[in-house]
N, C-alpha and C positions, 0 to 999 in steps of 0.2 A: 190255175190255181196259183197262190201265191205260196213264193219262200215264208219260214217261220221269222226270217228278219223282214220282208215287205208287209207280211201280218203286223208285226211290232210297230213298225214306221207307219202304218196306214192308222192304226189304235192311239199309238199316241201323235197323230195329225189331229184326228177325231177330235181326240180328250181335249187339244189345246185350242182348238175351235169352239166348242163349246165351252170353256172356259172364259175366252174370250167371251163368247154370247153373254153367260151369267154376268159378266163385269158389265155389259152393257145393259144386260135388265135390270139390273141391281140400280143402275141410276136411272131410270126410265119405268119405275113401277109405283104405285101407290098400294099401301096397305091397309085396311080402314077394318073395324067391325059394324056392321048392319044386323042386328039382334042375333040371332046364334050363329051366324055367318061371320069367317072370314073372308073376307073380300080383297083377293089384291088384281088389281088392273095392270094392265101392261102398254104402254104408248107403241101404236104402229111405229114400225123400222122405217126412218128415211130412206128412200130410196138409192140416196151416194152411198150409206151406212149397209144398204141391203147388198151393193156391188162390191164394196170395198170386202165384206167379210165373204162374200160368195166365191170372191177374186183370190183371196189369200187361202181358203179351205181347197178348193181346187189344186192351187197353185201345190200346196201340201203335198195333196195325198196323189197329185201326177208325180212328184218325185219319190213321192212313197214306194209308187207302183208304176214301174216303166212302160209298163204293156199296151198295150192302145187299147185291147181288148179288153182288159182287166179295168183300163181306165174308163170307157163302155158301160162295164158293168156296174162302176161303183156310183156313175152318174145316172143310171137307172133305178138303182138300187138306194140310195143316200138321201133321206129325206129331207131337204134341205131346211125349207120353213114349212111352218101349216099350206096343208091344200088347200084350208079356206072356203070361201062360196063356189062349188063348184055340184055335179051331182057322183053320189056314193053313200057306202055308209056315212051315217054323221058320226058318231064317234071316231072314227079316222077322223073325219075333218078336220074334226075340234081340237085333236092331239097338235104339239106342239112337234115342227122338226128340231134336226141338230143347232137351228139358230132361230130358235122362237118362231113365234107366229107372224115375222116378215112385213109385210104391210100393212097386215091386217090388225097386229094388235089383239089383246085378249081381257077378259075380265071371267078371271076363277074365284067363285063364293064356294066354302066350305064350313061342313058344321058337322058335329058329333052328334050323335043319337042314338044312346045307350052306347053298346060297342060299334057300331055301325057307323061311318061317313057317309053323306050325303053331299053331292057337288052339283055344280050346273055351270058349266061352261060359256061363253058368249066370245063368238070370233066375229071379227068386223061388222060387229054389231044387225048382222045378217044369219049367222048362226047360234041356234039355243041348244044347248045338250046335256040333258038332265040324266045322272046314276046315283047307284048307291050302291055299299058294299062293305065289306069286315074292313076291306086295306085299300088307302087311297091308290091309286095306280103311281107308280114310281117317277112318273114326269110332272105328279100335281104334287108329291109330298113336300117340296121347296116351299109352299103357297101355305103349308099349316103349322100352327105352334099350340105344341100342349099348352091350353089354361092353367096357370098356376094355381095350387089348392088356396092360398090367400089372395086370391084375385078374383072380386066378387063384383068388382065394379062395371063389367062389362061397358066401358065408358066410346059413345061412338066416336069414330074417328083415331082409335089406337088398337093395335094390338095385343094381346096379355102376350108380356115375355117370360122368363124366367131368370130370376134375382140369381147373379153369380153367386 
């Protein structure tokens, strides 16, 4: 097992890399409106960027957890990128990894119907998954913006944002 200090260092490394991914994602996504849906398209990550981020992630985690057994467990259990098109449960295959959808990119469409959300996730142009529920999964929440009460235009090509 990990000591409390190693656990904290590993969590800090994971959080730092997730923040780094979100910085990349914010520069490589588009957000639009299509009817009732807020649509976010995330570009596929180029191979050199994937390698850079993955190398940095494992370098930080290896420093945080020096035991080779713990490093091996981390490599088996940290979902770095989306699993993408392969066999398995579709819900799990479309979820982003710590560093997003990697080489596949994604398109996340979300709308509100009453008090429930409906969402569709397309990964790599090959996987397509629909679901609904009273709450958005935490990994899709950043793609939803509550429309303001005074915004009734629903103009294609823009996402309603709250006024300061």
